[in-house]
N, C-alpha and C positions, 0 to 999 in steps of 0.2 A: 470212190476215190481212185486216184491213180498214181503212179509213180514214174521213175525214170528207168529206161532200159539201159544196162550196161553196154558199153562199146569197147572196141580194142584198138590199139595203135596198128600201124601198117604191118607189123610182125606177129598179129594175132596176141599180143600181150594185153591183158585185161586192164583198162584204164581205171583209175580211181573215179568215184561218181562225180565229183565237182568238176575236175578237168574234162572228163567225158561229156558232161552236160554243157559245158562251154566250148567245145571243139567244133570245128569246121567240118562238114560233111567230107569223107574221102572221095565223094563223086564230083567235088568242085576242083577244077583244074588249078594248079598252082596254090592250092590251099596249104597253110602251115598250120600246125596243131591239128592235123586231121584225125577223124574218128571213122572206124569201119565196123560193120557188123563182124563179130567174131565167128572164127570158123566152127565154133560150137552151136551155131544157129542152123543146123543142118537136120533134115528129118531123121528120126531115130525109131525103127520098127521095135514094137515090144511083143508083138504076136503076129500070126499070119493075117489076122484081120484088124489089127490096131497099130497106129504109130503115133508119136508124138512129133510136134514141129512148131514152126513159127510162120507168121504170115503177115502181110500187108492187108489191111482193110481199106479199100478204095473210098475216098471221100470226095469232096468237090475239088480239092486242090492238093497237088503234090506238097505243097507248103502248109497245107491246113494241119490244124491240132485235132486230132482224132480223140473224141471223148472215150472211145473203147479201147484207147491204148493200154496194154498190159491185162486186159480182160482175155478169157479163154472161151472157145467155142468147140463144140463137138461137130465135126463135119462128117457128113455121110455121103458117099457118091452114090448116085442114083442111074449113072450110065457110065460107059467106058470100061477099061480093064480092071479098074478098082471098084466096080459096082459091089454093093453090100459091104465095103470096107469102111472102117471109121478111122478118123484122125483127130486128135485133140491138138489144136494149135493155140498159141498165144499171139495177140496182136502186138506187134513191136514197132511198126512204123506206119506212117501214113502214105498214101498213094493216090494220085490224081486220076480221074477218069479221063478217057480219051480212046478213040477208035472203037474197038469192040469191048473195051474195059468200062463197065459201068459202075456208078456208085453202088456201094455196099457188096461188090464183088471181093471175093478172097483170092489173093495171090500167095501160094504156098512158097516160102523161101527154100529154093532148091538150087544147089550149085550146077550150073549148066542148064538151068531153066529159062534163061534169057536175062539180058542185062537191063532191059526196058528202056526208057527215054534217058535216064541218067547213066550212060554207057561207060563213062570214064572211071568209075569206081573200081572194078576189077582190074583194069590195066594200071591204074594209080597204086593199087595195092601189090599186085603180082607181077606187073611188067607186061610186056607186048609179046612174050613167046608162047602164049597159050591161045587155044582156039575155043572161044565161048560160045559159038553157034550163032544162030539168028538172034538179034536183039529182042525180038518178040517171039519165044518158043524155045530158044536155046538149042541144045544139040539134038540131033535126030535119032540117035541110036546109043546103045550101051557102049559100044567100042569107042564113040566119041568121047566118052567120059574119061578115057585113058589120056586125053589131050589137055585135061584140067590140071591144076597143081595137086600133087598127091594127097594133101591134106583135105581136099574137097571132093576127091573121086568117090568116096562112100555114099555122100549124100546125093551125088549124081546117079550112082548105080540103083539108089533107092527107088528112083522114079522108074526104072526099067525091070527091076526085080520086084519090089514090094507092090507098086502101083500098076505094074505090068503095062507101061506105054506111055503115051503123050497125054499128060493130064490136062493140058490147056483146052478149054472148051468143053470138058465133061460136065455134066449137070451134078449139082450138089445141093444138099439142104444143110443149114447149120443153125444151131441154138446154143445159148450160153451155157456154160458148165463151170464146174469149180476147176481152178488151175491146179494141175499136179506139181508136186515139189520138184519133180525132175525137170519141168520147164521154168518155174520161178527161181530154182538154184542157178540156172544158166543166166537168165536175164537180169535177175536181182530185182525184179518188179512184181509186186503183189498188188492187184487191183482191189 
């Protein structure tokens, strides 16, 4: 079974479930009644080798309905700066394959990690005065996190502090696991 993930309005105010379910994506230009991922969907370290967070699991289509939405996975890095570290992620949104992103890849939701193909969401929510970095890959160093909205900087620092670098393209393995309440309390979704 699956549920519905909570969303926020433009000011990171949690929306009630029904209005959130019926809202338009904040990535749509000119959309009214828009919904955005809340700023609470950032990675949160719980130990030097364990962190919690949220992810996109890539399916065939950006608009597809991912049957794994709200399920959790234990991610283990097998290469890169986070090698031998673990992250528990909850899948909260579908994503489409394209370029070097393949079906079943996980995209960790990280402020400053890249806005992807739907690049208008961040500017629709926060305005044009921030530097989000490359659309694929995001900011290139810890100092660039300072150019993001203050409420998102901690999640950006996570990438350079806890994960120790550029996480895009690192090898991982992942398998299903129980969702910790720390994630389901944020998302409101229990698979």
